[in-house]
mmCIF file of the N, C-alpha and C atoms, coordinates in Angstrom:
data_MODEL
# 
_entry.id   MODEL 
# 
loop_
_atom_site.group_PDB 
_atom_site.id 
_atom_site.type_symbol 
_atom_site.label_atom_id 
_atom_site.label_alt_id 
_atom_site.label_comp_id 
_atom_site.label_asym_id 
_atom_site.label_entity_id 
_atom_site.label_seq_id 
_atom_site.pdbx_PDB_ins_code 
_atom_site.Cartn_x 
_atom_site.Cartn_y 
_atom_site.Cartn_z 
_atom_site.occupancy 
_atom_site.B_iso_or_equiv 
_atom_site.pdbx_formal_charge 
_atom_site.auth_seq_id 
_atom_site.auth_comp_id 
_atom_site.auth_asym_id 
_atom_site.auth_atom_id 
_atom_site.pdbx_PDB_model_num 
ATOM 1   N N  . MET A 1 1  ? 0.847   -1.201 0.021   1.00 0.00 ? 1  MET A N  1 
ATOM 2   C CA . MET A 1 1  ? 0.025   -0.026 0.067   1.00 0.00 ? 1  MET A CA 1 
ATOM 3   C C  . MET A 1 1  ? 0.977   1.267  -0.043  1.00 0.00 ? 1  MET A C  1 
ATOM 4   N N  . THR A 1 2  ? 0.539   2.196  -0.858  1.00 0.00 ? 2  THR A N  1 
ATOM 5   C CA . THR A 1 2  ? 1.419   3.406  -0.943  1.00 0.00 ? 2  THR A CA 1 
ATOM 6   C C  . THR A 1 2  ? 1.119   4.222  0.279   1.00 0.00 ? 2  THR A C  1 
ATOM 7   N N  . TYR A 1 3  ? 2.063   5.232  0.415   1.00 0.00 ? 3  TYR A N  1 
ATOM 8   C CA . TYR A 1 3  ? 2.046   6.152  1.492   1.00 0.00 ? 3  TYR A CA 1 
ATOM 9   C C  . TYR A 1 3  ? 0.748   7.058  1.411   1.00 0.00 ? 3  TYR A C  1 
ATOM 10  N N  . PHE A 1 4  ? 0.390   7.422  0.104   1.00 0.00 ? 4  PHE A N  1 
ATOM 11  C CA . PHE A 1 4  ? -0.795  8.262  -0.140  1.00 0.00 ? 4  PHE A CA 1 
ATOM 12  C C  . PHE A 1 4  ? -1.984  7.435  0.372   1.00 0.00 ? 4  PHE A C  1 
ATOM 13  N N  . LYS A 1 5  ? -2.144  6.184  0.064   1.00 0.00 ? 5  LYS A N  1 
ATOM 14  C CA . LYS A 1 5  ? -3.304  5.331  0.528   1.00 0.00 ? 5  LYS A CA 1 
ATOM 15  C C  . LYS A 1 5  ? -3.323  5.128  1.919   1.00 0.00 ? 5  LYS A C  1 
ATOM 16  N N  . GLN A 1 6  ? -2.155  5.153  2.599   1.00 0.00 ? 6  GLN A N  1 
ATOM 17  C CA . GLN A 1 6  ? -2.194  4.991  4.077   1.00 0.00 ? 6  GLN A CA 1 
ATOM 18  C C  . GLN A 1 6  ? -2.670  6.241  4.701   1.00 0.00 ? 6  GLN A C  1 
ATOM 19  N N  . LEU A 1 7  ? -2.417  7.420  4.059   1.00 0.00 ? 7  LEU A N  1 
ATOM 20  C CA . LEU A 1 7  ? -2.890  8.644  4.619   1.00 0.00 ? 7  LEU A CA 1 
ATOM 21  C C  . LEU A 1 7  ? -4.330  8.954  4.339   1.00 0.00 ? 7  LEU A C  1 
ATOM 22  N N  . HIS A 1 8  ? -4.875  8.278  3.263   1.00 0.00 ? 8  HIS A N  1 
ATOM 23  C CA . HIS A 1 8  ? -6.282  8.603  2.832   1.00 0.00 ? 8  HIS A CA 1 
ATOM 24  C C  . HIS A 1 8  ? -7.023  7.279  2.815   1.00 0.00 ? 8  HIS A C  1 
ATOM 25  N N  . PRO A 1 9  ? -7.454  6.678  4.017   1.00 0.00 ? 9  PRO A N  1 
ATOM 26  C CA . PRO A 1 9  ? -8.123  5.365  4.030   1.00 0.00 ? 9  PRO A CA 1 
ATOM 27  C C  . PRO A 1 9  ? -9.594  5.356  3.593   1.00 0.00 ? 9  PRO A C  1 
ATOM 28  N N  . TRP A 1 10 ? -10.326 6.626  3.643   1.00 0.00 ? 10 TRP A N  1 
ATOM 29  C CA . TRP A 1 10 ? -11.607 6.680  3.286   1.00 0.00 ? 10 TRP A CA 1 
ATOM 30  C C  . TRP A 1 10 ? -11.798 6.849  1.909   1.00 0.00 ? 10 TRP A C  1 
ATOM 31  N N  . CYS A 1 11 ? -12.729 6.015  1.220   1.00 0.00 ? 11 CYS A N  1 
ATOM 32  C CA . CYS A 1 11 ? -12.992 6.058  -0.165  1.00 0.00 ? 11 CYS A CA 1 
ATOM 33  C C  . CYS A 1 11 ? -14.282 6.275  -0.542  1.00 0.00 ? 11 CYS A C  1 
ATOM 34  N N  . ILE A 1 12 ? -14.600 6.933  -1.565  1.00 0.00 ? 12 ILE A N  1 
ATOM 35  C CA . ILE A 1 12 ? -15.925 6.935  -2.219  1.00 0.00 ? 12 ILE A CA 1 
ATOM 36  C C  . ILE A 1 12 ? -15.891 6.023  -3.494  1.00 0.00 ? 12 ILE A C  1 
ATOM 37  N N  . VAL A 1 13 ? -16.851 5.053  -3.488  1.00 0.00 ? 13 VAL A N  1 
ATOM 38  C CA . VAL A 1 13 ? -16.769 4.095  -4.600  1.00 0.00 ? 13 VAL A CA 1 
ATOM 39  C C  . VAL A 1 13 ? -18.080 4.220  -5.381  1.00 0.00 ? 13 VAL A C  1 
ATOM 40  N N  . ARG A 1 14 ? -18.133 4.108  -6.684  1.00 0.00 ? 14 ARG A N  1 
ATOM 41  C CA . ARG A 1 14 ? -19.311 4.057  -7.440  1.00 0.00 ? 14 ARG A CA 1 
ATOM 42  C C  . ARG A 1 14 ? -19.552 2.615  -7.766  1.00 0.00 ? 14 ARG A C  1 
ATOM 43  N N  . THR A 1 15 ? -20.722 2.172  -7.554  1.00 0.00 ? 15 THR A N  1 
ATOM 44  C CA . THR A 1 15 ? -21.074 0.765  -7.857  1.00 0.00 ? 15 THR A CA 1 
ATOM 45  C C  . THR A 1 15 ? -21.760 0.666  -9.208  1.00 0.00 ? 15 THR A C  1 
ATOM 46  N N  . LEU A 1 16 ? -21.425 -0.300 -10.023 1.00 0.00 ? 16 LEU A N  1 
ATOM 47  C CA . LEU A 1 16 ? -21.989 -0.393 -11.307 1.00 0.00 ? 16 LEU A CA 1 
ATOM 48  C C  . LEU A 1 16 ? -22.956 -1.685 -11.294 1.00 0.00 ? 16 LEU A C  1 
ATOM 49  N N  . PRO A 1 17 ? -23.911 -1.734 -12.251 1.00 0.00 ? 17 PRO A N  1 
ATOM 50  C CA . PRO A 1 17 ? -24.798 -2.854 -12.333 1.00 0.00 ? 17 PRO A CA 1 
ATOM 51  C C  . PRO A 1 17 ? -24.162 -4.182 -12.402 1.00 0.00 ? 17 PRO A C  1 
ATOM 52  N N  . SER A 1 18 ? -22.960 -4.155 -13.002 1.00 0.00 ? 18 SER A N  1 
ATOM 53  C CA . SER A 1 18 ? -22.159 -5.446 -13.178 1.00 0.00 ? 18 SER A CA 1 
ATOM 54  C C  . SER A 1 18 ? -21.289 -5.834 -11.982 1.00 0.00 ? 18 SER A C  1 
ATOM 55  N N  . LYS A 1 19 ? -21.658 -5.227 -10.898 1.00 0.00 ? 19 LYS A N  1 
ATOM 56  C CA . LYS A 1 19 ? -21.066 -5.667 -9.492  1.00 0.00 ? 19 LYS A CA 1 
ATOM 57  C C  . LYS A 1 19 ? -19.623 -5.065 -9.486  1.00 0.00 ? 19 LYS A C  1 
ATOM 58  N N  . GLU A 1 20 ? -19.136 -4.235 -10.361 1.00 0.00 ? 20 GLU A N  1 
ATOM 59  C CA . GLU A 1 20 ? -17.822 -3.603 -10.316 1.00 0.00 ? 20 GLU A CA 1 
ATOM 60  C C  . GLU A 1 20 ? -17.912 -2.350 -9.585  1.00 0.00 ? 20 GLU A C  1 
ATOM 61  N N  . CYS A 1 21 ? -16.694 -1.925 -9.010  1.00 0.00 ? 21 CYS A N  1 
ATOM 62  C CA . CYS A 1 21 ? -16.561 -0.728 -8.273  1.00 0.00 ? 21 CYS A CA 1 
ATOM 63  C C  . CYS A 1 21 ? -15.588 0.068  -8.834  1.00 0.00 ? 21 CYS A C  1 
ATOM 64  N N  . ILE A 1 22 ? -15.946 1.348  -8.933  1.00 0.00 ? 22 ILE A N  1 
ATOM 65  C CA . ILE A 1 22 ? -14.905 2.404  -9.477  1.00 0.00 ? 22 ILE A CA 1 
ATOM 66  C C  . ILE A 1 22 ? -14.582 3.364  -8.280  1.00 0.00 ? 22 ILE A C  1 
ATOM 67  N N  . LEU A 1 23 ? -13.354 3.471  -8.069  1.00 0.00 ? 23 LEU A N  1 
ATOM 68  C CA . LEU A 1 23 ? -12.849 4.409  -6.968  1.00 0.00 ? 23 LEU A CA 1 
ATOM 69  C C  . LEU A 1 23 ? -12.976 5.830  -7.547  1.00 0.00 ? 23 LEU A C  1 
ATOM 70  N N  . ILE A 1 24 ? -13.783 6.674  -6.874  1.00 0.00 ? 24 ILE A N  1 
ATOM 71  C CA . ILE A 1 24 ? -13.959 8.064  -7.181  1.00 0.00 ? 24 ILE A CA 1 
ATOM 72  C C  . ILE A 1 24 ? -13.000 8.961  -6.511  1.00 0.00 ? 24 ILE A C  1 
ATOM 73  N N  . ALA A 1 25 ? -12.871 8.838  -5.227  1.00 0.00 ? 25 ALA A N  1 
ATOM 74  C CA . ALA A 1 25 ? -11.985 9.746  -4.503  1.00 0.00 ? 25 ALA A CA 1 
ATOM 75  C C  . ALA A 1 25 ? -11.564 9.116  -3.125  1.00 0.00 ? 25 ALA A C  1 
ATOM 76  N N  . ARG A 1 26 ? -10.374 9.624  -2.564  1.00 0.00 ? 26 ARG A N  1 
ATOM 77  C CA . ARG A 1 26 ? -9.813  9.189  -1.215  1.00 0.00 ? 26 ARG A CA 1 
ATOM 78  C C  . ARG A 1 26 ? -9.766  10.377 -0.403  1.00 0.00 ? 26 ARG A C  1 
ATOM 79  N N  . PHE A 1 27 ? -10.036 10.148 0.894   1.00 0.00 ? 27 PHE A N  1 
ATOM 80  C CA . PHE A 1 27 ? -10.063 11.172 1.892   1.00 0.00 ? 27 PHE A CA 1 
ATOM 81  C C  . PHE A 1 27 ? -9.317  10.706 3.162   1.00 0.00 ? 27 PHE A C  1 
ATOM 82  N N  . ARG A 1 28 ? -8.798  11.678 3.958   1.00 0.00 ? 28 ARG A N  1 
ATOM 83  C CA . ARG A 1 28 ? -8.176  11.332 5.184   1.00 0.00 ? 28 ARG A CA 1 
ATOM 84  C C  . ARG A 1 28 ? -9.235  11.111 6.313   1.00 0.00 ? 28 ARG A C  1 
ATOM 85  N N  . ARG A 1 29 ? -10.374 11.874 6.278   1.00 0.00 ? 29 ARG A N  1 
ATOM 86  C CA . ARG A 1 29 ? -11.326 11.751 7.333   1.00 0.00 ? 29 ARG A CA 1 
ATOM 87  C C  . ARG A 1 29 ? -12.633 11.380 6.742   1.00 0.00 ? 29 ARG A C  1 
ATOM 88  N N  . ARG A 1 30 ? -13.381 10.697 7.516   1.00 0.00 ? 30 ARG A N  1 
ATOM 89  C CA . ARG A 1 30 ? -14.716 10.168 7.281   1.00 0.00 ? 30 ARG A CA 1 
ATOM 90  C C  . ARG A 1 30 ? -15.666 11.251 6.956   1.00 0.00 ? 30 ARG A C  1 
ATOM 91  N N  . ASP A 1 31 ? -15.589 12.417 7.739   1.00 0.00 ? 31 ASP A N  1 
ATOM 92  C CA . ASP A 1 31 ? -16.565 13.486 7.490   1.00 0.00 ? 31 ASP A CA 1 
ATOM 93  C C  . ASP A 1 31 ? -16.285 14.158 6.197   1.00 0.00 ? 31 ASP A C  1 
ATOM 94  N N  . ASP A 1 32 ? -15.107 14.218 5.707   1.00 0.00 ? 32 ASP A N  1 
ATOM 95  C CA . ASP A 1 32 ? -14.818 14.824 4.384   1.00 0.00 ? 32 ASP A CA 1 
ATOM 96  C C  . ASP A 1 32 ? -15.446 13.906 3.316   1.00 0.00 ? 32 ASP A C  1 
ATOM 97  N N  . ALA A 1 33 ? -15.338 12.638 3.499   1.00 0.00 ? 33 ALA A N  1 
ATOM 98  C CA . ALA A 1 33 ? -15.877 11.716 2.498   1.00 0.00 ? 33 ALA A CA 1 
ATOM 99  C C  . ALA A 1 33 ? -17.373 11.781 2.441   1.00 0.00 ? 33 ALA A C  1 
ATOM 100 N N  . LEU A 1 34 ? -17.973 11.909 3.675   1.00 0.00 ? 34 LEU A N  1 
ATOM 101 C CA . LEU A 1 34 ? -19.475 12.019 3.638   1.00 0.00 ? 34 LEU A CA 1 
ATOM 102 C C  . LEU A 1 34 ? -19.926 13.343 3.119   1.00 0.00 ? 34 LEU A C  1 
ATOM 103 N N  . ALA A 1 35 ? -19.285 14.395 3.350   1.00 0.00 ? 35 ALA A N  1 
ATOM 104 C CA . ALA A 1 35 ? -19.571 15.652 2.739   1.00 0.00 ? 35 ALA A CA 1 
ATOM 105 C C  . ALA A 1 35 ? -19.529 15.628 1.172   1.00 0.00 ? 35 ALA A C  1 
ATOM 106 N N  . TYR A 1 36 ? -18.448 14.926 0.648   1.00 0.00 ? 36 TYR A N  1 
ATOM 107 C CA . TYR A 1 36 ? -18.351 14.937 -0.785  1.00 0.00 ? 36 TYR A CA 1 
ATOM 108 C C  . TYR A 1 36 ? -19.387 13.983 -1.341  1.00 0.00 ? 36 TYR A C  1 
ATOM 109 N N  . LEU A 1 37 ? -19.751 12.972 -0.615  1.00 0.00 ? 37 LEU A N  1 
ATOM 110 C CA . LEU A 1 37 ? -20.738 12.112 -0.963  1.00 0.00 ? 37 LEU A CA 1 
ATOM 111 C C  . LEU A 1 37 ? -22.129 12.872 -1.141  1.00 0.00 ? 37 LEU A C  1 
ATOM 112 N N  . GLU A 1 38 ? -22.388 13.682 -0.361  1.00 0.00 ? 38 GLU A N  1 
ATOM 113 C CA . GLU A 1 38 ? -23.644 14.574 -0.407  1.00 0.00 ? 38 GLU A CA 1 
ATOM 114 C C  . GLU A 1 38 ? -23.621 15.269 -1.624  1.00 0.00 ? 38 GLU A C  1 
ATOM 115 N N  . VAL A 1 39 ? -22.457 15.930 -2.035  1.00 0.00 ? 39 VAL A N  1 
ATOM 116 C CA . VAL A 1 39 ? -22.344 16.705 -3.248  1.00 0.00 ? 39 VAL A CA 1 
ATOM 117 C C  . VAL A 1 39 ? -22.632 15.732 -4.424  1.00 0.00 ? 39 VAL A C  1 
ATOM 118 N N  . LEU A 1 40 ? -21.938 14.684 -4.477  1.00 0.00 ? 40 LEU A N  1 
ATOM 119 C CA . LEU A 1 40 ? -22.210 13.614 -5.585  1.00 0.00 ? 40 LEU A CA 1 
ATOM 120 C C  . LEU A 1 40 ? -23.683 13.289 -5.677  1.00 0.00 ? 40 LEU A C  1 
ATOM 121 N N  . ARG A 1 41 ? -24.272 13.065 -4.605  1.00 0.00 ? 41 ARG A N  1 
ATOM 122 C CA . ARG A 1 41 ? -25.638 12.625 -4.657  1.00 0.00 ? 41 ARG A CA 1 
ATOM 123 C C  . ARG A 1 41 ? -26.543 13.633 -5.127  1.00 0.00 ? 41 ARG A C  1 
ATOM 124 N N  . THR A 1 42 ? -26.347 14.943 -4.843  1.00 0.00 ? 42 THR A N  1 
ATOM 125 C CA . THR A 1 42 ? -27.116 16.066 -5.448  1.00 0.00 ? 42 THR A CA 1 
ATOM 126 C C  . THR A 1 42 ? -26.919 16.276 -6.922  1.00 0.00 ? 42 THR A C  1 
ATOM 127 N N  . LYS A 1 43 ? -25.600 16.035 -7.331  1.00 0.00 ? 43 LYS A N  1 
ATOM 128 C CA . LYS A 1 43 ? -25.323 16.209 -8.763  1.00 0.00 ? 43 LYS A CA 1 
ATOM 129 C C  . LYS A 1 43 ? -25.663 15.049 -9.650  1.00 0.00 ? 43 LYS A C  1 
ATOM 130 N N  . MET A 1 44 ? -25.501 13.789 -9.098  1.00 0.00 ? 44 MET A N  1 
ATOM 131 C CA . MET A 1 44 ? -25.776 12.562 -9.811  1.00 0.00 ? 44 MET A CA 1 
ATOM 132 C C  . MET A 1 44 ? -26.787 11.729 -9.016  1.00 0.00 ? 44 MET A C  1 
ATOM 133 N N  . ASN A 1 45 ? -27.923 12.105 -8.897  1.00 0.00 ? 45 ASN A N  1 
ATOM 134 C CA . ASN A 1 45 ? -28.956 11.493 -8.024  1.00 0.00 ? 45 ASN A CA 1 
ATOM 135 C C  . ASN A 1 45 ? -29.334 9.971  -8.305  1.00 0.00 ? 45 ASN A C  1 
ATOM 136 N N  . ARG A 1 46 ? -29.190 9.690  -9.455  1.00 0.00 ? 46 ARG A N  1 
ATOM 137 C CA . ARG A 1 46 ? -29.612 8.347  -9.926  1.00 0.00 ? 46 ARG A CA 1 
ATOM 138 C C  . ARG A 1 46 ? -28.318 7.244  -9.886  1.00 0.00 ? 46 ARG A C  1 
ATOM 139 N N  . THR A 1 47 ? -27.141 7.818  -9.520  1.00 0.00 ? 47 THR A N  1 
ATOM 140 C CA . THR A 1 47 ? -25.932 6.902  -9.457  1.00 0.00 ? 47 THR A CA 1 
ATOM 141 C C  . THR A 1 47 ? -25.702 6.433  -8.009  1.00 0.00 ? 47 THR A C  1 
ATOM 142 N N  . GLU A 1 48 ? -25.379 5.178  -7.834  1.00 0.00 ? 48 GLU A N  1 
ATOM 143 C CA . GLU A 1 48 ? -25.203 4.744  -6.489  1.00 0.00 ? 48 GLU A CA 1 
ATOM 144 C C  . GLU A 1 48 ? -23.633 4.890  -6.140  1.00 0.00 ? 48 GLU A C  1 
ATOM 145 N N  . PHE A 1 49 ? -23.557 5.467  -4.935  1.00 0.00 ? 49 PHE A N  1 
ATOM 146 C CA . PHE A 1 49 ? -22.118 5.631  -4.325  1.00 0.00 ? 49 PHE A CA 1 
ATOM 147 C C  . PHE A 1 49 ? -22.155 5.142  -2.926  1.00 0.00 ? 49 PHE A C  1 
ATOM 148 N N  . MET A 1 50 ? -20.925 4.764  -2.430  1.00 0.00 ? 50 MET A N  1 
ATOM 149 C CA . MET A 1 50 ? -20.855 4.352  -1.043  1.00 0.00 ? 50 MET A CA 1 
ATOM 150 C C  . MET A 1 50 ? -19.457 4.648  -0.529  1.00 0.00 ? 50 MET A C  1 
ATOM 151 N N  . VAL A 1 51 ? -19.484 4.990  0.797   1.00 0.00 ? 51 VAL A N  1 
ATOM 152 C CA . VAL A 1 51 ? -18.194 5.315  1.511   1.00 0.00 ? 51 VAL A CA 1 
ATOM 153 C C  . VAL A 1 51 ? -17.706 4.041  2.087   1.00 0.00 ? 51 VAL A C  1 
ATOM 154 N N  . MET A 1 52 ? -16.336 3.803  1.872   1.00 0.00 ? 52 MET A N  1 
ATOM 155 C CA . MET A 1 52 ? -15.705 2.617  2.386   1.00 0.00 ? 52 MET A CA 1 
ATOM 156 C C  . MET A 1 52 ? -14.397 3.042  3.108   1.00 0.00 ? 52 MET A C  1 
ATOM 157 N N  . PHE A 1 53 ? -14.040 2.180  4.147   1.00 0.00 ? 53 PHE A N  1 
ATOM 158 C CA . PHE A 1 53 ? -12.755 2.318  4.817   1.00 0.00 ? 53 PHE A CA 1 
ATOM 159 C C  . PHE A 1 53 ? -11.884 1.294  4.258   1.00 0.00 ? 53 PHE A C  1 
ATOM 160 N N  . ASN A 1 54 ? -10.787 1.651  3.670   1.00 0.00 ? 54 ASN A N  1 
ATOM 161 C CA . ASN A 1 54 ? -9.894  0.816  3.012   1.00 0.00 ? 54 ASN A CA 1 
ATOM 162 C C  . ASN A 1 54 ? -8.618  0.673  4.033   1.00 0.00 ? 54 ASN A C  1 
ATOM 163 N N  . HIS A 1 55 ? -8.758  -0.308 4.818   1.00 0.00 ? 55 HIS A N  1 
ATOM 164 C CA . HIS A 1 55 ? -7.587  -0.535 5.813   1.00 0.00 ? 55 HIS A CA 1 
ATOM 165 C C  . HIS A 1 55 ? -6.447  -1.251 5.265   1.00 0.00 ? 55 HIS A C  1 
ATOM 166 N N  . GLN A 1 56 ? -5.309  -1.096 5.996   1.00 0.00 ? 56 GLN A N  1 
ATOM 167 C CA . GLN A 1 56 ? -4.070  -1.685 5.428   1.00 0.00 ? 56 GLN A CA 1 
ATOM 168 C C  . GLN A 1 56 ? -4.080  -3.153 5.913   1.00 0.00 ? 56 GLN A C  1 
ATOM 169 N N  . ASN A 1 57 ? -3.782  -4.107 5.088   1.00 0.00 ? 57 ASN A N  1 
ATOM 170 C CA . ASN A 1 57 ? -3.600  -5.466 5.383   1.00 0.00 ? 57 ASN A CA 1 
ATOM 171 C C  . ASN A 1 57 ? -2.337  -5.846 5.964   1.00 0.00 ? 57 ASN A C  1 
# 
C-alpha cells in the first residue's frame, strides 16, 4: 500500500450494475468523505455511491 493510500483510508466508490466498483476519491477523514458524498448525490442522484474504509492488510 502506498504512502498516499495509508494517509487517505476513506474512499468513495461508485457501484456499477455489473457488480464492479470504481474508485471516485480518497479522503483522510470520514466526515470529508461524507460531505463529498452528499455533493455527488445532489449532482448525480440516480448513481449509487458508497463510502468505504480501506484498511491496510
